[in-house]
Steps between C-alpha positions, in 0.01 A plus 500: 500500500837516666480877513159481664625251758804714573278805543272316741799380704645852509171649615470234768851573621429873512177439693683276747774762543245779552316287755825430685589868500155589629527239775845631595369857512207387712731325745716811525191708571392255769847512655494880497164502676630245749799725574259778594252287687535219747174321534259785566776751572521808280768765467292738708453243776869415517599867508230594749581204725870584516424866565255408775760278667763773480258764628432284804868432562623859472207641697558260788877556495469879492240504778702268721830682467351850534335413833686566826766232549441377144876510450628541854347183646489278195739282300554807278657707776769734371834466677786742500759444227809307605713814493252678727496210746876539538445867579230416757721243672784750531267768642348294781747651746453857369256708711172562315545219249471184711175393328577630153428170320164435668389861460592524134358158413157599625515840328601341168212255514247771588619693195453195278149449639414858403633448147314172445171689483607624154569156351149386408412755228837448329446125497143533375608723212754236388243221531253696289757519216560124499445337159357156424851385406628621840217314674571173317872518581420563865238225522731239349816637662686450827324533838632858526437601136239763588720654768794523264275663239393761753856552617612562143216742421468692831835502682625837376164669558476353850855605586430856382179510705638333811826688546366854569234357733766302686719808524207704635401224742856462626513876553174495697675299769838670444648169384724645230630772733551241774690271263719780367588594858573136580721466192671828585582365846618171349724670244679680781599173666861392448588229249160477331419519130284801424144407403209647300242678718197443272237226547239602240604269218539199729158541660330555163658193340428276798141625517458387140667166570241442771214617282583270209574220744148518641343531153688183406359318802148608400559378144628161613197467729248549221696270269529214749200533733161448334318637806655844438337522157190670632316559173376276220726680252812440709416133542436464128815678384741339745360156423691544172820558692433191718501282187852604396 
């Protein structure tokens, strides 16, 4: 009798344990599903929504900066490096170089505008490769998370694409020759520290600073301004971010 009672108790305990394990497994499964979905959101929707937002941002930024005066008459205007400004100031009294800073500033910005036409396809290729994990980190990240992701994944490719275009564009208006001549004249002045006559690297880097700066502004706009979410998918996906 005692053995039978013990057996019944043991079976009951095993059944209770199995039920608890099943319940725990079910809760874990529900949590896993919840991690993938948010209400009606699926992985595909989250990924597609982030990609759509980025496509809009990079397309608008590339189009704006590649238009005439996109750099030159905008907050992203490229200025001469500090060292070059010292050269320009010294040359104001030298015949032929009185307007060296104004002339070179415009030529540098025109070169950057030419190069910006090549940004969009590089950005789009990086966006296409974005994983669901990338999208979730971006959606729940800082206001500039998408921009920093693009900067990390595209900077080297953009630099390699921009620099030869900037060199060619500077040469179209004789900017590099003009600058070398200006630096040559400066280096002949008494009591000055000799300077580097090349502008290519500076213009390329500052063009990219402006490009990522504008992409960041576009990202912050979509994150913070509901009226800029001009599709149902964007509104749905970024509603998740709004609840953070």
